[in-house]
C-alpha positions in Angstrom: 0.0 0.0 0.0 1.3 3.4 -0.9 -0.3 6.5 0.4 0.6 10.0 -0.8 -0.6 12.9 1.2 -0.3 16.5 0.0 -2.1 19.4 1.4 -2.0 22.9 -0.2 -2.6 26.0 1.8 -1.0 28.8 3.7 2.1 27.8 5.5 1.1 29.8 8.5 -2.0 27.6 9.0 -0.5 24.1 8.6 2.2 24.2 11.3 0.2 25.9 14.0 -2.8 23.6 13.6 -1.0 20.3 13.5 -1.4 19.1 17.1 -5.1 20.0 17.0 -5.6 18.6 13.6 -4.2 15.2 14.5 -6.0 14.9 17.8 -9.3 16.1 16.1 -9.0 13.6 13.4 -8.4 10.8 15.9 -11.3 11.9 18.1 -13.9 12.5 15.4 -12.4 12.1 12.0 -14.1 8.8 11.3 -15.4 5.7 13.0 -13.4 3.3 10.9 -10.1 1.6 11.5 -8.9 3.0 8.2 -9.5 6.5 9.5 -7.6 6.0 12.7 -4.8 4.2 11.0 -4.4 7.0 8.5 -4.0 9.5 11.3 -1.6 7.3 13.2 0.5 7.1 10.1 0.5 10.9 10.0 1.5 11.1 13.6 4.3 8.6 13.2 5.5 8.6 9.6 4.8 12.1 8.3 7.0 13.7 10.9 10.1 12.4 9.0 12.5 14.5 7.1 11.7 14.5 3.4 14.1 12.4 1.3 16.7 14.5 -0.4 16.5 17.3 2.1 19.8 17.0 4.0 22.7 14.7 4.7 23.5 12.1 7.3 26.7 13.1 9.1 28.9 11.7 11.6 31.9 13.9 11.0 32.1 17.3 12.7 30.4 20.2 10.9 30.8 23.9 10.9 27.8 25.4 12.6 28.4 28.9 11.2 27.6 32.3 12.5 24.0 33.4 12.7 24.4 36.7 14.7 21.3 38.9 14.9 21.7 42.5 13.7 19.4 45.4 14.4 18.2 47.5 11.4 19.4 51.1 11.4 15.9 52.3 10.4 12.8 51.5 8.3 14.6 52.4 5.1 17.4 49.9 5.9 14.8 47.3 6.9 12.7 47.7 3.7 15.7 47.4 1.4 16.9 44.3 3.1 13.5 42.6 3.2 12.7 43.4 -0.5 16.0 42.1 -1.7 15.8 38.8 0.4 12.2 38.1 -0.6 12.7 38.9 -4.3 15.4 36.2 -4.4 13.0 33.6 -3.1 9.7 34.5 -4.8 8.4 31.9 -7.3 5.7 31.7 -9.9 3.1 31.2 -7.2 4.3 33.8 -4.8 6.0 33.2 -1.5 5.5 29.6 -0.4 3.3 27.0 -2.0 1.8 23.6 -1.2 3.2 22.1 2.0 3.1 18.8 3.7 0.8 18.1 6.6 1.2 16.0 9.6 4.0 17.3 11.9 3.0 16.0 15.3 3.9 18.4 18.0 4.6 16.8 21.3 5.4 18.3 24.7 5.4 17.0 28.3 6.7 15.9 31.7 4.1 16.0 34.3 5.4 16.3 37.9 3.9 15.6 41.3 3.4 19.2 42.1 2.0 20.6 45.3 0.1 23.8 45.5 1.7 26.9 46.7 -1.8 28.0 47.9 -2.5 27.3 51.6 -5.1 24.6 52.1 -5.0 23.2 48.6 -4.5 19.5 48.4 -1.5 17.9 46.7 -2.1 17.7 43.0 -0.6 17.0 39.7 -0.4 19.3 36.7 -0.9 18.4 33.1 2.4 17.5 31.5 5.1 20.1 31.0 8.7 19.8 29.7 10.6 21.8 32.3 9.8 22.4 35.9 8.7 25.9 36.6 7.7 26.6 32.9 4.1 26.2 32.2 2.7 25.3 28.7 -0.8 26.0 27.2 -3.2 23.1 27.7 -7.0 22.6 27.8 -7.2 22.2 31.6 -5.4 23.8 34.5 -5.6 23.3 38.2 -4.2 24.8 41.4 -5.7 22.1 43.6 -8.7 24.3 44.6 -10.1 24.8 41.1 -10.3 23.0 37.9 -10.3 25.5 35.0 -11.2 24.1 31.5 -11.9 25.5 28.1 -14.0 23.4 25.7 -16.1 24.2 22.7 -15.5 27.9 23.2 -16.6 27.9 26.9 -14.4 28.5 29.9 -15.5 26.8 33.1 -14.4 27.0 36.7 -15.1 24.0 39.0 -14.6 24.0 42.8 -12.7 20.8 43.6 -14.0 20.6 47.1 -17.7 20.8 46.3 -17.3 19.5 42.7 -19.6 22.2 41.5 -19.3 24.5 38.5 -18.8 28.0 40.0 -18.5 30.0 36.8 -18.8 29.8 33.0 -17.9 32.2 30.2 -18.7 31.8 26.6 -15.8 33.1 24.5 -17.0 32.2 20.9 -20.2 32.0 19.0 -21.5 28.6 18.1 -20.1 28.7 14.6 -16.5 28.9 16.1 -17.1 26.7 19.2 -15.0 23.9 17.6 -11.9 26.1 17.3 -9.0 24.7 19.3 -8.2 26.6 22.5 -5.8 26.2 25.5 -5.2 27.9 28.8 -2.5 29.5 30.9 -3.4 30.5 34.5 -1.7 32.7 37.1 -3.6 33.3 40.3 -7.0 34.8 39.3 -6.0 35.6 35.7 -6.4 33.1 32.8 -5.2 33.6 29.3 -7.2 31.6 26.7 -5.3 31.0 23.6 -7.3 30.4 20.4 -4.6 29.1 18.1 -6.5 29.2 14.8 -6.3 26.6 12.2 -7.4 23.0 13.0 -9.6 20.5 11.1 -13.4 20.8 11.1 -14.8 18.2 13.4 -16.5 15.0 12.2 -20.1 15.7 11.5 -19.7 19.4 11.1 -22.4 21.2 9.2 -23.1 24.6 7.7 -23.2 26.1 11.1 -19.5 25.6 11.4 -17.4 28.6 10.2 -13.6 28.6 9.4 -11.4 29.5 12.2 -10.9 33.3 12.5 -7.2 32.9 13.3 -5.3 33.2 16.6 -6.7 35.3 19.5 -5.5 35.6 23.1 -8.2 36.5 25.6 -7.4 37.6 29.2 -10.0 36.6 31.7 -10.5 37.7 35.4 -11.4 34.7 37.6 -11.6 36.5 40.9 -15.4 36.4 40.8 -17.7 35.6 38.0 -15.4 35.1 35.0 -15.1 38.2 32.9 -13.1 39.2 29.9 -10.5 41.8 30.6 -9.4 42.2 27.0 -7.7 40.5 24.1 -4.8 40.6 21.6 -5.5 39.4 18.1 -2.3 39.1 16.0 -2.2 39.2 12.2 -0.3 35.9 11.8 -0.2 32.3 13.0 0.2 31.1 16.6 3.4 29.2 17.1 3.5 28.5 20.8 3.7 30.1 24.3 5.5 29.6 27.6 4.8 31.1 31.0 7.4 31.6 33.8 6.0 33.1 37.0 3.1 35.2 35.8 4.7 36.3 32.5 3.6 34.7 29.3 5.7 34.8 26.1 3.6 34.4 23.0 5.3 33.5 19.7 3.6 34.5 16.5 4.7 33.9 12.9 3.6 36.2 10.1 4.2 36.5 6.3 4.4 39.6 4.2 1.0 40.9 2.9 1.9 41.3 -0.8 -0.7 41.2 -3.6 0.8 39.4 -6.6 -0.4 40.3 -10.1 -2.4 37.9 -12.2 -0.2 37.1 -15.2 -2.9 35.3 -17.0 -3.4 31.6 -17.9 -0.8 31.6 -20.7 2.1 33.1 -18.8 5.2 30.9 -18.3 6.6 30.3 -14.8 9.5 32.5 -15.6 7.2 35.3 -16.5 5.1 34.8 -13.3 8.3 34.8 -11.2 9.5 38.0 -12.9 6.2 39.8 -12.2 6.1 38.6 -8.6 9.6 39.8 -8.0 8.6 43.2 -9.2 5.7 43.2 -6.8 8.0 42.3 -4.0 10.5 45.1 -4.9 7.6 47.7 -4.8 6.0 46.5 -1.6 6.0 49.0 1.3 7.4 48.4 4.7 3.9 48.0 6.1 3.7 44.7 4.1 6.2 43.1 6.5 5.8 44.9 9.8 3.8 42.6 12.2 0.5 44.1 13.3 -2.0 43.2 16.1 -5.2 44.4 17.6 -5.7 45.2 21.3 -9.3 45.1 22.5 -10.3 46.4 26.0 -13.0 45.2 28.3 -15.3 47.9 26.8 -15.0 46.4 23.4 -13.0 49.2 21.8 -10.2 48.0 19.5 -6.9 49.6 18.6 -4.7 48.4 15.8 -1.0 48.5 16.5 2.2 47.8 14.6 5.6 46.5 15.7 8.0 49.3 14.9 11.1 49.0 12.8 13.3 49.6 15.9 11.9 46.5 17.6 12.8 44.2 14.7 16.2 42.4 14.3 17.5 40.0 11.7 20.1 37.3 11.2 22.9 38.1 8.8 21.2 35.7 6.3 17.4 35.6 6.1 14.6 34.9 3.6 12.4 38.0 4.1 9.4 35.7 3.7 8.4 35.5 7.4 8.8 37.3 10.7 8.5 36.2 14.3 6.9 38.3 17.0 7.3 37.7 20.7 4.7 39.3 23.0 5.3 39.4 26.8 2.1 39.6 29.0 2.3 39.8 32.8 -1.0 38.2 33.7 -0.9 39.6 37.3 -1.0 43.1 35.7 -4.5 42.6 34.5 -5.6 45.0 31.7 -2.3 46.7 31.8 -0.7 43.5 30.4 -2.4 44.1 27.1 -1.0 47.7 26.8 2.5 46.6 28.0 2.9 43.5 25.8 6.3 44.9 24.6 6.4 43.0 21.3 9.7 42.4 19.6 10.3 41.1 16.0 12.7 38.8 14.4 13.1 38.2 10.6 13.0 34.4 10.7 10.8 31.4 10.4 9.7 29.6 13.6 8.2 26.3 14.2 9.3 25.0 17.6 9.4 26.8 21.0 11.3 25.5 24.1 11.6 27.4 27.4 13.4 27.2 30.7 13.2 29.5 33.7 15.8 31.8 32.2 15.7 31.2 28.4 13.2 31.1 25.5 14.4 29.2 22.4 12.7 29.5 19.0 13.9 27.3 16.3 13.2 27.3 12.6 13.8 25.0 9.7 13.9 27.2 6.5 13.3 24.2 4.2 10.4 22.9 6.2 8.1 25.1 4.1 9.3 23.6 0.8 6.9 22.0 -1.7 7.3 18.4 -0.8 4.7 15.5 -0.9 4.7 13.2 2.0 4.7 9.5 1.1 3.9 6.7 3.6 5.1 3.4 2.3 4.2 0.0 3.8 5.6 -3.0 2.1 4.2 -6.5 2.9 7.4 -8.3 2.0 10.2 -5.8 2.1 13.7 -6.7 1.0 16.3 -7.5 3.7 18.5 -4.6 4.7 21.8 -5.5 6.4 22.9 -3.8 9.6 19.6 -3.5 11.4 19.2 -6.9 12.9 17.0 -7.6 15.9 17.2 -10.8 18.0 14.4 -13.3 17.6 11.9 -13.1 20.3 12.4 -15.6 23.0 8.8 -15.0 24.2 5.8 -14.2 22.0 4.4 -10.7 21.8 2.4 -10.3 25.0 -1.2 -11.3 24.8 -3.4 -8.3 24.0 -5.2 -6.5 26.8 -8.8 -6.1 25.9 -10.0 -2.8 27.4 -13.8 -2.5 27.8 -14.6 0.5 25.6 -18.3 1.5 25.2 -19.6 -0.1 22.1 -20.9 2.0 19.2 -23.6 0.7 18.6 -23.9 -1.8 21.6 -23.2 -5.4 20.4 -25.8 -8.0 20.8 -23.5 -10.1 22.9 -20.4 -9.2 24.9 -17.2 -11.1 25.6 -15.5 -10.9 29.0 -12.2 -9.0 28.7 -9.0 -10.8 28.9 -7.0 -10.4 32.0 -4.3 -7.6 32.1 -1.1 -8.9 30.7 2.3 -7.8 32.0 5.3 -9.6 30.6 9.0 -9.3 31.2 10.7 -8.2 28.1 12.8 -10.6 26.1 16.5 -10.4 26.8 18.5 -8.0 24.8 20.3 -9.7 21.9 23.8 -11.0 22.5 26.4 -8.6 21.2 29.7 -9.1 19.5 32.9 -7.3 20.5 31.9 -4.5 18.2 28.5 -4.1 19.9 26.5 -5.5 16.9 24.0 -8.3 17.8 25.0 -11.7 16.7 22.9 -14.7 15.5 20.0 -12.5 14.4 18.5 -12.3 11.0 18.8 -9.1 9.2 15.8 -6.9 9.5 14.1 -6.0 6.2 13.5 -2.4 5.1 10.4 -0.8 3.6 10.9 -0.1 -0.1 8.5 1.3 -2.7 6.4 -1.3 -4.6 8.2 -2.6 -7.6 7.1 -1.3 -11.0 7.6 -2.7 -14.4 10.8 -1.2 -16.1 10.2 0.6 -19.4 11.1 -1.2 -22.6 14.6 -0.5 -23.8 13.2 1.7 -26.6 11.3 3.7 -24.0 14.3 4.3 -21.7 15.6 7.8 -22.1 19.2 8.2 -22.8 21.3 9.7 -19.9 21.9 12.8 -22.0 18.2 13.3 -22.3 17.6 13.2 -18.5 19.4 16.0 -16.9 20.1 15.5 -13.2 18.0 17.7 -10.9 20.1 20.0 -8.7 20.6 18.6 -5.2 18.6 20.5 -2.6 20.6 22.4 0.0 21.4 20.6 3.2 18.6 20.9 5.8 19.5 22.9 8.8 17.8 24.1 12.0 18.4 27.6 13.2 18.2 28.2 16.9 17.6 31.6 18.5 17.9 32.2 22.3 16.3 34.9 24.3 16.9 35.8 28.0 13.6 35.9 29.9 14.9 36.4 33.4 13.7 40.0 33.6 10.1 41.2 33.2 9.0 42.8 29.9 10.5 42.1 26.5 13.0 39.2 26.3 16.6 40.1 25.6 18.2 38.5 22.5 21.4 36.5 23.5 22.6 34.5 20.5 21.8 32.4 17.5 23.3 29.2 15.9 22.4 26.4 13.6 22.7 22.6 13.4 22.3 20.2 10.6 19.0 18.3 10.2 15.5 18.7 11.6 14.1 18.6 15.1 11.3 16.2 16.0 9.7 18.5 18.6 10.6 20.6 21.7 11.9 17.5 23.5 14.8 17.5 21.0 16.1 20.6 23.0 17.4 20.7 26.5 19.4 23.3 28.4 21.7 22.0 31.2 24.5 23.7 33.1 25.2 26.4 30.5 24.8 24.2 27.4 22.0 23.5 24.9 21.6 19.9 23.7 19.9 19.5 20.3 18.9 16.2 18.7 18.2 16.2 14.9 17.8 13.8 12.0 19.5 14.5 8.7 18.4 12.6 5.6 19.2 12.2 2.0 17.5 10.2 -0.7 19.8 7.3 0.1 20.4 7.5 3.8 19.5 9.1 7.1 21.2 9.5 10.4 20.7 11.3 13.7 23.0 13.2 16.1 23.0 15.2 19.2 24.9 18.5 19.2 26.0 20.3 22.3 26.0 24.1 22.0 27.3 26.7 24.5 24.2 28.6 25.7 25.9 32.0 25.8 27.0 32.0 22.1 25.3 28.9 20.7 28.7 27.9 19.3 29.2 24.1 19.1 31.0 22.4 21.9 30.7 18.8 20.8 28.5 16.2 19.1 27.8 12.5 19.0 26.5 11.2 15.7 25.8 8.0 13.8 22.5 7.3 15.7 20.0 5.2 13.9 21.6 4.8 10.4 18.8 4.6 7.9 16.2 5.6 10.5 14.9 8.8 12.1 14.2 10.1 15.6 10.8 9.1 17.1 11.4 10.5 20.7 14.0 12.2 22.7 14.4 12.8 26.5 17.2 14.6 28.3 17.5 14.0 32.0 20.3 16.0 33.6 23.6 14.9 32.0 22.1 11.9 30.2 20.2 11.8 26.9 17.9 9.1 25.6 17.1 8.9 21.8 14.7 6.5 20.1 15.1 5.9 16.4 12.9 3.6 14.3 12.3 2.1 10.9 11.8 -1.6 11.6 13.2 -1.9 15.1 13.5 0.5 18.0 17.1 1.3 19.2 16.9 3.2 22.5 20.3 5.0 22.7 21.8 6.2 26.0 24.1 9.2 25.7 26.7 10.4 28.3 26.6 14.2 28.0 28.7 15.0 31.1 31.5 16.3 29.1 30.0 18.9 26.6 33.0 18.8 24.4 33.0 15.0 24.1 29.5 13.5 24.4 29.3 9.8 23.7 27.0 6.9 23.2 27.2 4.5 26.1 24.4 1.9 25.5 21.8 0.7 23.1 18.7 -1.5 23.3 17.0 -2.9 20.3 13.3 -4.1 20.5 10.4 -4.2 18.1 8.2 -1.2 17.9 9.1 2.3 19.2 8.5 4.8 22.0 7.0 8.1 20.8 7.2 9.6 24.2 9.7 9.0 27.1 8.9 9.9 30.7 11.2 9.8 33.7 9.9 7.5 36.5 12.8 7.9 39.0 15.2 5.3 40.4 16.8 4.7 37.0 13.4 4.0 35.4 12.0 5.3 32.1 8.4 4.9 30.8 7.9 4.7 27.0 4.6 5.3 25.3 4.4 4.2 21.7 3.5 1.4 19.3 4.5 -2.3 19.2 5.4 -3.4 15.7 6.3 -6.5 13.8 9.9 -7.1 12.8 9.0 -5.6 9.4 8.0 -2.4 11.1 4.2 -2.7 10.9 2.6 -1.2 13.9 0.3 -3.5 15.9 -1.1 -1.4 18.8 -0.3 0.7 21.9 2.6 -0.4 24.1 3.7 1.0 27.4 7.3 0.0 28.2 9.2 0.2 31.5 12.9 0.6 31.0 15.8 0.2 33.4 18.4 2.7 32.5 20.3 2.7 35.8 23.3 1.2 33.9 24.0 3.5 31.0 25.9 0.8 29.2 23.1 -1.8 29.4 19.6 -0.4 29.1 16.9 -3.1 29.3 13.2 -3.3 29.2 11.7 -4.7 32.4 8.0 -4.9 31.3 5.6 -4.2 28.5 1.9 -3.6 28.5 0.3 -4.1 25.1 -3.1 -3.2 23.7 -3.7 -4.6 20.1 -5.2 -2.3 17.4 -5.1 0.9 19.5 -3.5 4.3 19.8 -3.1 7.0 22.3 -3.1 10.8 22.0 -0.1 10.7 24.4 2.0 9.4 21.5 1.9 12.8 19.8 0.8 15.1 22.6 2.4 14.2 25.9 0.0 16.6 27.7 -2.4 13.7 27.5 0.0 11.5 29.7 -0.1 11.5 33.5 2.4 9.9 35.8 1.7 10.4 39.5 4.8 9.3 41.3 3.5 9.2 44.9 1.1 6.4 43.8 3.1 4.9 41.0 0.1 5.5 38.7 0.1 6.3 35.0 -2.9 7.4 33.0 -3.3 7.7 29.2 -6.3 8.0 26.9 -6.7 5.1 24.6 -8.6 4.7 21.3 -9.2 1.2 20.0 -10.7 0.0 16.7 -11.7 -3.2 15.0 -13.0 -4.3 11.6 -16.4 -2.9 12.3 -15.3 0.5 13.4 -13.6 2.6 16.1 -14.6 2.9 19.7 -13.2 5.6 21.9 -13.8 7.0 25.4 -11.5 5.3 27.9 -8.6 6.4 30.0 -6.3 3.5 30.8 -5.0 3.5 34.4 -1.8 1.6 35.0 0.3 0.7 38.1 4.0 1.1 37.5 6.1 -0.9 39.8 9.8 -1.5 40.1 9.7 -4.1 37.4 6.1 -4.4 36.2 3.3 -2.5 34.5 -0.2 -3.8 35.4 -3.6 -2.6 34.7 -5.5 -0.9 37.5 -8.6 -0.3 35.5 -10.3 2.0 33.0 -12.4 5.2 33.2 -15.1 6.0 30.7 -17.4 9.0 30.3 -21.1 8.7 29.5 -22.2 8.6 25.9 -23.4 12.0 24.7 -27.0 12.8 24.2 -28.3 13.1 20.6 -27.9 16.5 19.2 -29.5 18.3 16.2 -27.0 17.3 13.5 -28.1 20.4 11.5 -26.7 22.7 14.1 -23.3 21.3 15.3 -21.0 18.4 15.4 -21.7 15.7 18.0 -19.8 15.8 21.2 -17.0 13.3 21.8 -16.9 11.3 25.1 -13.2 10.5 24.5 -11.1 11.4 27.6 -8.4 14.0 26.8 -6.7 14.8 30.1 -6.2 13.4 33.6 -5.0 15.1 36.8 -4.7 14.0 40.4 -6.1 16.1 43.2 -5.7 14.7 46.7 -6.9 11.1 46.6 -9.0 11.6 43.4 -8.4 11.1 39.7 -10.1 13.8 37.6 -10.6 13.1 33.9 -11.7 15.6 31.2 -13.6 15.2 27.9 -15.7 17.4 25.8 -18.7 16.2 27.8 -17.5 17.0 31.3 -15.4 16.1 34.3 -15.4 12.7 36.0 -14.0 12.2 39.5 -12.9 8.7 40.7 -10.9 7.5 43.6 -7.3 7.0 42.7 -7.3 3.8 44.7 -9.9 1.4 43.2 -11.4 3.9 40.7 -14.7 4.2 42.4 -16.9 6.9 40.9 -17.3 10.0 43.1 -18.9 12.5 40.8 -19.9 13.4 37.2 -19.8 17.1 36.3 -21.5 17.5 32.9 -20.7 20.4 30.6 -24.0 21.9 29.6 
């Protein structure tokens, strides 16, 4: 089977809507196994680097110099932007059709305790770094659960389990639009990111997303809107340290290109478009935004030339704007957002307590179809062997999902299955496994070769020019002081990031994991950069030859990288010496982990997919790894659910690990030949050497709705948090409260 996916549209829409698009498609994009499988392929396969876009490297590379420079004034800025954009304009303007399906992932939930007196101990939803909050659809301080769903913000008192306040923020036609929250004290910032995919069952009442909008809400009494900021661009991401939120927005120049007519050649179109670029005013590039007060009055504002900087080399086709909002300042935060601009692309944001990193991959926006190739009987490929299983794949765990429609008869679920992982393959002196068959690789289906008379001569087939090596630019800003961030440095590394977990700042250094790929090969590496200059200190390469990165986790001076094509090598990296990082251990198992979570005491939890030895995914697996010996990582246990997937694979906000009780919770979608069923949260107990099922939580089925008005509600559980001795789960329908021990139901709080 060969599936080709190509989506045309504005570049600013595709990247920002990816996480929501994938999760929406899983939740409501169809009730068939094929629909879910297609989305899982997007979430796993389409994140790969396009063939021919870079080079696999193990030798040291020159990272170059990407210093930022301030413009001397608007005239200087306009001249530079016109020249750079004119060099890159094509027959269809700036940009063109782009691939869809980059799964953004974030995470790391921690057993947080409330700073508020009297609040019970509670978890948060997953965040990457301690002390750095990330937007999500639910927030809690232990005393309140604050959610945003279908355009409505709700506040729930956790003691009484009653809704104490609601606020509708959108009309019904935009209620489906994706939204997240950041909360500081009695202020909430609701982030409507724009983009997204229309939900399953949508009708004429659904309107296209109006684009990003940030709404400030006062929660001290009845929830009330304080004001909002509406940028002219695309939402990239946001981070909050203390009460200060940094919002990153990407915009493209507003240039109207002439209609050259249907008979114009591409060369003529390009020439005319370049002329339009050279005549465009500075206002075409300067980022704009609207500020609306509580009284509804709106003022349009522009980021001034003096607030915009640029690297020495830039495209002129996009700009980043960083807004800084102190939520504790209330309405003043909107007037004092202190935006700064940067002439660069931006697709990934990573933050620490002192730094904000924005990365860009200039070639990510290239016109490139995304092919997903599955081969029933692929050819063997040497060098990627995996040991034969000494135990069979663990028996599937049948989770009791609500049927849709209810079956005439039911079958008792199989008991939970926890198995010890098969031993790691024996290694030779060189570290390569011995006695194992070579693992085959996926190749495109064979086609009949043309007849000799039809084969063009070499001279008649000019070779296409090789694309430039793919690189990722990294820009660092200091966010230790309130107000606008201070630019520190920029650098670049070969290859492409997977997501923000590919970045980690530790003891004055930034670690960056990337995959570089050509039409013939791919390889991954970790680069260590000095945080003050972003100059390279060291690198370790040669990870996953012929594969690409599926997950990364840095924990202190140790790094963990999972690559995959047919088997899953989990690499352990020693990063204690920034100038000489090295690989210390490797574990090969079938399947892969799409998200890695620290579990303490030398343990690591992996959430991903089990797969056959040919690389065909089989269903959700939760692995418990022992990484206490960096030279010999091993899998202690595996929990497997056949024909299923979890949102946690591409959005780690959906994963919860509550260390005090050794409890892990993740949403699970399962399907069969008749269709997909959703709605369960799988609750697991994670021990020292075992993963066992504690039970499942399901939300009630939605009541029938008028299909001519809106899309049906989805009972699928999206998030889980622990408050005191209770497990709270969130869906579009409402909040459920169960005891953490035993999962006895305490309350159901429906969303009206």
